[in-house]
C-alpha positions in Angstrom: -40.4 -14.8 -5.0 -36.9 -14.8 -3.3 -34.9 -12.2 -1.6 -33.0 -10.3 -4.3 -29.4 -8.8 -4.2 -31.0 -5.4 -4.1 -32.9 -6.3 -1.0 -29.7 -7.5 0.7 -27.7 -4.4 -0.5 -30.2 -2.0 1.0 -30.1 -3.8 4.3 -26.3 -4.1 4.3 -25.8 -0.4 3.2 -28.1 0.7 6.1 -26.3 -1.6 8.5 -22.8 -0.3 7.4 -24.0 3.3 7.8 -25.1 2.5 11.3 -21.9 0.6 12.1 -19.7 3.6 11.1 -21.8 6.2 12.8 -22.0 6.1 16.6 -24.5 8.9 16.4 -26.9 7.2 14.1 -30.6 7.5 14.8 -31.5 4.1 16.2 -34.9 5.2 17.4 -37.8 2.8 17.2 -39.5 5.0 14.6 -36.4 5.0 12.3 -36.0 1.2 12.5 -39.7 0.8 11.8 -39.5 3.0 8.7 -36.5 1.1 7.3 -38.3 -2.3 7.8 -41.5 -1.1 6.1 -39.6 0.4 3.2 -38.0 -3.0 2.4 -41.2 -4.9 3.0 -43.2 -2.5 0.7 -40.9 -3.0 -2.3 -41.0 -6.8 -1.8 -44.8 -6.8 -1.8 -44.9 -4.7 -4.9 -42.5 -7.0 -6.8 -44.4 -10.1 -5.6 -47.9 -8.9 -6.6 -51.0 -10.0 -4.6 -52.7 -11.7 -7.5 -50.6 -14.9 -7.1 -52.5 -17.9 -5.7 -49.6 -19.4 -3.8 -50.3 -20.3 -0.2 -49.8 -17.3 2.2 -46.9 -18.9 3.9 -44.9 -19.0 0.7 -45.6 -15.3 0.2 -44.3 -14.6 3.7 -41.0 -16.5 3.2 -39.1 -13.6 1.7 -40.6 -11.1 4.2 -39.7 -13.3 7.1 -36.2 -13.8 5.8 -35.5 -10.2 5.2 -37.1 -9.2 8.5 -35.0 -11.8 10.3 -31.8 -10.5 8.7 -32.8 -6.9 9.5 -33.5 -7.8 13.1 -30.1 -9.6 13.4 -28.3 -6.6 11.9 -30.1 -4.1 14.1 -29.4 -6.2 17.2 -25.8 -6.5 16.4 -25.4 -2.8 15.8 -27.1 -1.9 19.1 -25.0 -4.5 20.9 -21.7 -3.3 19.4 -22.5 0.3 20.0 -23.3 -0.3 23.7 -20.8 1.4 25.9 -20.8 2.1 29.6 -18.3 4.7 30.9 -16.7 3.8 34.2 -16.9 6.2 37.2 -14.0 7.2 39.4 -14.8 4.5 42.0 -14.8 1.8 39.3 -11.6 3.1 37.8 -9.8 3.0 41.2 -10.8 -0.6 41.5 -8.8 -1.6 38.3 -5.4 -2.8 39.4 -2.4 -4.1 37.3 -3.1 -7.6 36.0 0.3 -9.0 37.1 0.5 -12.1 35.0 3.2 -14.7 35.3 6.6 -14.7 33.7 7.5 -18.0 32.0 10.8 -19.7 31.4 11.2 -22.3 28.7 13.8 -24.7 30.0 16.3 -26.7 27.8 14.1 -29.8 28.1 11.1 -27.8 26.8 9.3 -27.6 30.1 7.7 -24.3 31.2 8.5 -22.8 34.6 6.3 -20.0 35.9 8.1 -17.6 38.2 5.0 -17.0 40.4 5.0 -20.7 41.3 8.5 -20.7 42.6 9.0 -20.6 46.4 11.5 -18.2 47.8 14.9 -19.8 48.5 14.0 -23.1 47.0 16.4 -24.3 44.3 14.9 -26.0 41.2 16.9 -28.3 39.0 16.8 -27.2 35.4 19.2 -29.7 33.9 22.8 -30.0 33.0 23.9 -29.6 36.6 22.2 -26.2 36.9 19.6 -24.8 39.4 17.4 -21.7 39.6 16.0 -20.1 42.7 14.1 -16.9 43.6 15.3 -14.7 46.4 13.2 -12.6 48.7 13.2 -9.6 46.3 11.9 -11.7 43.4 15.3 -11.9 41.7 15.8 -15.2 39.8 19.3 -16.6 40.3 21.0 -19.2 38.1 23.7 -21.3 39.8 25.5 -24.7 39.6 28.3 -26.4 37.7 27.3 -27.4 34.2 28.2 -30.8 33.0 30.1 -31.7 29.9 27.0 -31.6 27.8 26.7 -28.7 25.3 25.4 -25.5 26.8 21.7 -25.1 26.1 19.5 -22.1 25.9 16.7 -20.8 28.2 14.0 -18.5 27.0 12.4 -16.0 29.5 9.1 -14.5 28.4 7.4 -11.6 30.3 3.7 -11.0 29.8 2.2 -7.6 29.0 1.5 -6.9 32.7 4.7 -8.0 34.5 8.5 -7.6 34.6 11.2 -10.0 35.7 14.8 -9.7 37.1 17.3 -12.5 36.6 21.0 -13.0 37.5 23.0 -15.1 35.0 25.8 -17.5 36.0 28.5 -14.8 35.4 26.8 -12.4 37.9 25.3 -10.2 35.2 21.8 -8.9 36.2 19.1 -8.2 33.7 15.7 -6.5 34.3 13.3 -7.6 31.5 10.4 -5.2 30.8 6.9 -6.3 30.0 6.1 -8.0 26.7 9.7 -8.9 26.2 11.8 -12.1 25.6 15.3 -12.8 26.7 17.2 -15.9 25.4 20.4 -16.9 27.2 22.6 -20.0 27.8 22.0 -22.1 30.9 25.6 -21.3 31.8 28.6 -19.4 30.3 32.0 -20.8 29.6 35.2 -18.9 29.5 34.6 -17.4 26.1 32.4 -14.6 24.8 29.0 -14.3 26.3 25.9 -14.0 24.1 22.2 -13.3 24.8 19.3 -12.3 22.5 16.7 -9.7 23.3 13.2 -9.1 21.9 11.6 -6.1 23.6 13.2 -4.1 26.4 15.8 -4.9 29.1 18.3 -3.2 31.4 21.7 -4.8 31.7 24.2 -4.7 34.5 27.0 -6.6 32.9 29.6 -8.2 35.3 33.2 -8.1 34.3 35.0 -11.5 34.3 38.5 -12.5 35.2 39.0 -13.5 31.6 37.7 -10.1 30.4 35.3 -11.9 28.1 33.1 -9.8 26.0 29.3 -9.6 26.4 27.1 -9.4 23.3 23.4 -8.4 23.2 21.9 -9.3 19.9 18.6 -7.9 18.5 17.0 -8.2 15.1 18.7 -5.1 13.9 22.0 -4.7 15.8 24.6 -6.2 18.1 25.9 -4.5 21.3 29.4 -5.3 22.5 30.4 -4.6 26.1 32.9 -5.4 28.8 31.4 -4.2 32.0 28.6 -1.6 32.0 25.0 -0.6 32.7 22.7 0.2 29.7 19.2 -0.1 28.5 18.0 -1.6 25.2 14.5 -1.0 23.9 13.1 -2.3 20.6 10.5 0.4 20.0 9.2 -1.0 16.7 9.8 -3.5 13.9 12.7 -1.5 12.6 14.0 0.6 15.5 16.1 0.1 18.6 17.2 2.5 21.3 20.4 1.8 23.3 20.9 4.1 26.3 24.1 4.0 28.3 24.3 4.7 32.0 27.8 3.5 32.8 30.9 2.3 30.9 31.1 2.0 27.2 29.3 0.0 24.5 29.8 -0.4 20.7 26.7 -0.8 18.5 27.0 -2.6 15.3 24.0 -2.4 12.9 23.1 -5.6 11.0 23.2 -3.5 7.8 26.8 -3.5 6.8 26.4 -0.2 5.1 26.7 1.5 8.5 29.8 1.7 10.7 29.7 0.7 14.4 29.1 3.5 16.9 30.5 3.8 20.4 28.4 5.8 22.9 29.3 7.3 26.3 27.3 7.5 29.5 24.1 9.6 29.1 24.1 9.0 25.4 21.5 7.2 23.4 21.9 5.5 20.0 18.7 5.4 18.0 18.6 3.0 15.1 15.5 3.5 12.9 15.0 2.4 9.4 18.7 1.6 9.1 19.7 5.1 10.1 21.8 5.4 13.3 21.9 8.6 15.3 23.3 9.6 18.8 22.0 12.1 21.2 22.5 13.2 24.8 19.9 12.0 27.3 19.2 11.4 31.0 20.0 7.7 31.1 18.8 7.2 34.7 15.4 8.7 33.9 14.9 6.5 30.8 15.7 3.4 32.8 13.3 4.1 35.6 10.8 1.5 34.3 12.9 -1.1 36.1 12.2 0.7 39.3 8.4 0.4 38.7 7.5 3.4 36.5 5.9 4.0 33.1 8.5 6.2 31.4 7.7 8.8 28.8 10.8 10.0 26.9 9.2 12.6 24.7 8.9 10.4 21.7 7.3 7.2 23.0 3.8 8.4 24.1 1.8 6.2 21.8 3.9 3.1 22.7 3.7 3.8 26.4 0.0 4.3 26.4 -0.4 1.0 24.7 1.9 -0.6 27.3 -0.3 1.0 30.0 -3.4 -0.6 28.5 -1.8 -4.0 28.4 -0.5 -3.6 32.0 -4.1 -3.1 33.3 -5.6 -5.7 30.9 -7.3 -3.2 28.6 -7.5 -2.8 24.8 -6.7 0.7 23.6 -8.5 2.9 21.1 -7.5 6.2 19.5 -3.7 6.1 19.6 -3.6 8.1 16.4 -4.9 11.1 18.5 -1.7 11.2 20.6 1.0 10.6 17.9 1.9 14.3 18.0 2.0 14.6 21.8 5.4 14.9 23.3 5.4 14.1 27.0 8.4 13.5 29.3 8.0 12.1 32.7 7.3 9.0 34.8 4.2 7.5 36.5 4.2 4.7 39.1 3.1 1.3 37.8 1.5 0.1 41.0 -1.3 2.7 41.3 -4.9 2.2 40.4 -6.0 3.0 36.8 -8.1 5.9 38.1 -5.1 7.6 39.7 -3.0 7.0 36.6 -5.6 8.6 34.3 -5.8 11.6 36.7 -2.0 12.1 36.5 -2.0 11.9 32.7 -4.8 14.4 32.5 -2.5 17.0 34.0 0.0 16.3 31.2 -2.6 17.0 28.5 -3.4 13.4 27.8 -7.1 12.7 28.3 -8.2 9.1 28.7 -11.5 7.4 29.7 -12.4 3.8 30.3 -15.6 2.1 29.2 -17.0 -1.3 29.4 -18.2 -2.5 26.0 -21.0 -4.8 25.1 -18.7 -7.8 25.4 -18.0 -6.9 29.0 -14.4 -5.9 28.2 -12.7 -2.8 29.4 -11.5 -0.3 26.7 -9.0 2.5 27.3 -10.1 5.4 25.0 -7.9 8.3 24.1 -10.0 11.4 23.7 
């Protein structure tokens, strides 16, 4: 007698029911009844008149019981959740991981390993150093070799500021990547962005144009301050603080748009719209804040989770919440949760059975 597909189905159906129901009755009595129900049917189908050795009769029972025990154990393990108290929450600080630069020779350079004021050769006659404020500065005189690219990648819990060879300064937000040449020549200047960054573009004597390319648009500037945020796979927000920029969608069916200070161009699903905003408030992330602009609540909560090294559950519950404001990035998680509570966003943190912290939206 072997375990049948019906036996397995009953066990799996019961297990799936428990997995999908956090309020399932996992009492010892209920578990015992389920085990006995499966065992009884197996015994009835086997018949006790058989003369096979007793250990052969027990094989299917042992197999089913073992499978049942594993299923029950896994359910109990996965449902285990320990909420954190205020003291524990106040002990959770930002992760503050390292920013990495991929140099032209393929080597990785971690910003947190750089000593303040010490210049590091990065090839082609160029150097990079970190000043006392944490700003990375490119300098040197490039050789005759073709200008190569550097890629700067920020983790989910850190930001980075860099000054390019033309004097342009760029603050790169968390979970973002900036690709730029090791040095600029006298022609147009080009960089690529994946994520979010704030640009302070320096004018040159040659009045060369500066281009910021994303997957869905290209921004053309002369000298200006603006923020670019890729808020999804098919959307980009460009917010202008000073100067003037022209936004050219990749989709040729749409004409370029020029925006003025305190305006934001929102490209979403190949539709481009312009609205008036507070550009300074939207760019406050570069000064050490989580910024809610009224439409990015879900995205910002996910960024907060990553900032503190937490996974996030329940983002669907806040998709309709419109919150505008800013919260410091250097406070404890407990303080941050308390501040969000006053805005109507209720969060809790639990430690799951895998000893991982989970940020849960209630």
